[in-house]
C-alpha positions as CSV (number, residue, x, y, z in Angstrom):
1,M,65.5,81.0,152.2
2,K,67.9,80.8,149.5
3,Y,66.7,79.8,145.7
4,F,68.7,80.3,142.0
5,L,67.3,81.7,139.4
6,E,66.9,80.9,135.7
7,I,67.1,83.5,133.1
8,A,67.4,84.5,129.9
9,Y,67.9,87.9,128.3
10,K,68.7,89.9,125.1
11,G,71.4,91.7,125.6
12,T,71.2,94.9,123.1
13,N,69.5,97.2,125.5
14,Y,71.4,96.7,128.5
15,H,75.0,98.2,129.6
16,G,75.7,93.9,130.0
17,W,74.4,92.3,133.3
18,Q,76.0,94.3,136.4
19,V,74.4,97.4,138.2
20,Q,76.7,100.2,136.8
21,K,75.9,103.8,137.6
22,N,74.0,106.0,134.9
23,A,73.9,102.7,132.9
24,H,70.6,101.0,132.8
25,T,72.2,97.1,133.2
26,V,69.9,93.3,133.8
27,Q,70.5,93.2,136.4
28,Q,69.0,96.9,137.8
29,E,66.2,95.8,135.9
30,L,65.5,92.2,137.9
31,N,66.4,94.3,141.2
32,S,64.1,96.4,140.7
33,C,61.6,93.5,139.3
34,L,62.1,91.6,142.8
35,E,61.9,94.5,145.2
36,R,58.6,95.6,143.8
37,L,57.1,92.2,144.1
38,F,58.4,91.4,147.4
39,Q,58.5,94.6,149.4
40,Q,62.0,94.1,150.5
41,P,65.4,94.5,149.7
42,V,66.8,92.1,146.9
43,E,70.8,91.7,146.1
44,T,71.4,89.1,143.6
45,V,74.8,87.7,142.5
46,A,74.8,86.3,139.1
47,S,76.9,83.3,137.9
48,G,79.4,85.8,136.1
49,R,79.1,89.0,134.2
50,T,78.2,89.2,130.4
51,D,79.5,92.9,128.7
52,T,77.2,95.2,126.5
53,G,74.9,93.9,124.0
54,V,75.9,90.3,124.9
55,H,73.0,88.1,125.3
56,A,72.0,85.2,128.4
57,Q,70.2,81.6,126.7
58,Q,71.2,80.9,130.5
59,Q,72.3,82.7,133.2
60,F,71.5,81.7,137.2
61,V,71.7,84.2,139.9
62,H,70.9,83.6,143.6
63,L,69.4,85.5,146.2
64,D,67.6,85.0,149.5
65,L,64.1,85.9,150.1
66,N,61.6,85.7,153.1
67,T,58.6,84.2,151.0
68,E,58.8,80.5,149.4
69,L,58.7,81.1,145.2
70,N,56.2,78.9,143.2
71,P,55.1,78.9,139.7
72,D,51.8,81.9,140.5
73,L,54.9,84.4,141.5
74,L,57.6,83.3,138.7
75,F,54.2,84.0,136.7
76,K,53.8,87.3,138.3
77,I,58.0,88.1,138.1
78,N,57.6,88.0,134.4
79,C,54.9,90.2,133.7
80,I,57.0,92.9,135.6
81,L,59.9,92.3,134.1
82,P,60.8,93.7,130.5
83,H,60.1,92.0,127.4
84,D,64.0,91.3,126.7
85,I,64.1,89.5,129.8
86,A,63.0,86.3,131.6
87,V,62.8,84.3,134.3
88,K,62.8,80.9,133.0
89,N,62.5,78.5,136.4
90,Y,63.7,78.2,140.0
91,F,65.4,76.3,142.1
92,R,65.7,76.7,146.3
93,V,69.2,75.9,147.3
94,K,71.5,75.2,150.1
95,R,72.2,78.0,152.3
96,D,75.7,78.3,151.4
97,A,75.0,78.1,147.4
98,H,76.7,80.8,145.4
99,A,75.9,81.3,142.0
100,R,79.5,82.4,141.0
101,F,81.7,80.3,143.1
102,D,80.1,76.8,142.9
103,T,80.2,76.6,138.9
104,L,81.5,74.0,137.5
105,S,81.9,75.1,133.7
106,R,80.5,77.8,131.9
107,S,79.4,77.7,128.0
108,Y,79.2,80.3,125.5
109,E,78.4,80.5,121.9
110,Y,79.3,83.0,119.2
111,R,76.6,83.1,116.0
112,I,78.0,84.3,112.8
113,C,75.1,85.0,109.9
114,R,76.7,83.5,106.2
115,V,74.3,85.6,104.6
116,K,72.0,89.2,105.1
117,N,69.1,88.2,107.0
118,P,67.5,91.2,108.7
119,F,65.9,88.1,111.0
120,A,69.4,87.6,112.9
121,L,69.9,91.4,113.4
122,E,71.3,92.4,117.2
123,L,71.3,88.0,117.7
124,A,74.2,87.4,115.0
125,W,77.4,88.7,113.3
126,N,77.1,89.2,109.5
127,L,79.7,88.3,107.6
128,T,79.2,87.3,104.6
129,R,82.4,87.1,102.9
130,D,83.9,83.4,102.5
131,L,85.9,81.7,105.2
132,D,88.2,78.5,105.0
133,I,86.2,76.7,107.5
134,G,88.2,73.8,107.4
135,K,91.4,75.5,109.0
136,M,89.8,77.5,111.5
137,K,88.3,73.7,112.9
138,A,92.0,72.7,112.8
139,A,93.2,75.4,114.9
140,T,90.2,75.4,117.4
141,K,92.1,72.0,118.1
142,I,95.1,74.3,119.6
143,L,93.4,75.6,122.4
144,F,93.7,72.3,124.3
145,D,97.6,72.4,124.0
146,F,97.5,75.8,126.3
147,D,96.1,76.9,129.8
148,D,97.0,80.3,129.7
149,F,95.0,82.9,127.9
150,Q,96.9,86.4,128.7
151,S,96.6,86.6,124.5
152,F,92.7,86.8,124.4
153,S,92.2,88.6,127.0
154,K,91.3,92.7,127.5
155,V,94.2,94.7,128.7
156,H,94.3,95.8,132.2
157,T,91.7,93.6,133.8
158,D,91.2,92.9,137.6
159,V,92.5,89.1,137.6
160,E,95.1,87.0,139.5
161,H,96.2,84.9,136.7
162,F,95.2,84.1,132.8
163,L,94.7,80.2,133.4
164,C,91.6,78.6,132.2
165,K,90.9,75.1,131.2
166,I,89.0,74.6,128.3
167,M,86.7,71.8,128.3
168,Y,85.0,71.4,124.4
169,A,85.6,74.1,121.8
170,E,84.0,73.7,118.7
171,W,82.9,75.1,115.0
172,V,79.4,74.0,114.1
173,E,77.6,74.5,110.6
174,E,73.8,74.9,110.8
175,G,72.0,76.5,107.8
176,D,73.4,80.1,107.3
177,Y,74.9,80.1,110.6
178,L,78.4,79.3,111.5
179,I,78.5,79.0,115.7
180,F,81.4,79.0,117.6
181,K,80.7,76.9,120.7
182,I,83.1,76.8,124.1
183,E,83.0,75.6,127.6
184,S,85.7,76.4,130.1
185,N,85.9,76.6,133.9
186,R,86.5,80.1,133.7
187,F,87.1,83.0,131.0
188,L,88.6,86.0,130.8
189,R,87.1,89.5,129.7
190,G,86.4,89.3,125.8
191,M,88.0,86.0,126.1
192,V,85.4,84.1,123.1
193,R,85.3,87.4,121.0
194,T,88.6,87.5,120.8
195,I,89.6,83.9,120.2
196,V,86.4,84.1,117.4
197,G,88.2,87.1,115.7
198,T,91.2,85.6,115.5
199,L,90.7,81.9,114.1
200,V,88.4,84.7,111.4
201,D,91.7,85.7,110.4
202,I,92.7,82.0,110.1
203,G,89.6,81.7,107.9
204,K,90.1,84.8,106.0
205,G,94.0,83.6,105.5
206,K,95.6,86.6,107.1
207,I,97.3,84.4,109.3
208,T,98.0,80.2,110.0
209,A,97.5,77.9,112.5
210,K,101.1,78.1,113.5
211,D,100.5,82.0,113.8
212,F,97.4,81.3,116.3
213,K,99.9,78.7,118.2
214,E,102.3,81.5,118.6
215,I,100.0,84.6,119.3
216,L,99.2,81.5,122.6
217,E,102.8,81.2,123.1
218,K,103.3,85.2,123.2
219,K,100.9,85.7,126.2
220,D,100.2,89.2,124.8
221,R,97.0,90.5,123.5
222,K,98.3,92.5,120.9
223,F,99.7,89.9,118.8
224,A,95.9,88.2,118.2
225,G,92.8,89.2,116.2
226,A,89.9,92.1,117.0
227,I,87.4,91.2,119.3
228,V,84.4,90.8,117.3
229,P,81.1,92.4,117.8
230,A,79.0,91.5,120.8
231,E,76.0,90.9,119.5
232,G,76.7,87.3,118.2
233,L,78.2,86.1,121.7
234,Y,75.3,84.0,124.0
235,L,76.0,83.0,127.7
236,S,74.3,79.6,126.7
237,R,74.8,76.6,129.6
238,I,76.1,76.7,133.3
239,K,77.0,73.6,135.0
240,Y,76.6,73.1,139.0
241,P,76.9,70.4,141.5
242,K,73.8,68.5,141.4
243,D,74.3,68.6,146.1
244,I,74.0,72.2,145.9
245,F,69.8,71.6,144.8
246,I,67.2,71.0,147.9
């Protein structure tokens, strides 16, 4: 039987999602937990990777089991998992369902805390200087005019192209937090954190919206802003077609 697990994790103590040699990862912990509980080899496939220190409010993985999942087993999984990883739900899916390739879109949030807040430690980028949020919001709209985001991708990344369809992008103010929200059919490595870093440069008065547009047109990473700290980034939502669920 094939299942999707909906999971969440705080990425602070992990070298990202994917299993790596000589590194502590979320996938390693999840696989180890499932193999211990079900007494069988388990291979999980996620909707996408997250980098070191990045969090997930909603991540999906698929796996095959010879045991039917139930609420009691879900409780046992969460008892075995470390405190910073949780399985929130499970869904029976069709045999050909794929957590990565069946995604319709992914959404991320980047959280900036604008005051010194010890309770935001490791969960947001603490940036206390004044920003021109109006200019940042206006420049964000430029993203919708482009589909090639090579300027915001890590270099030497293993992709065939840099095309992405951005469906939503906006800055939202919530109390002491400034949050960048974005949804796309796919993301490049480092893309969200580099977009945020470049838009923050606009807020600081370092560059203009016109510069931002030219950075996109150049399709060259060296012209974009610095990548912002990982602790502010959250994988926040994954969308799938309804017909893959049983």
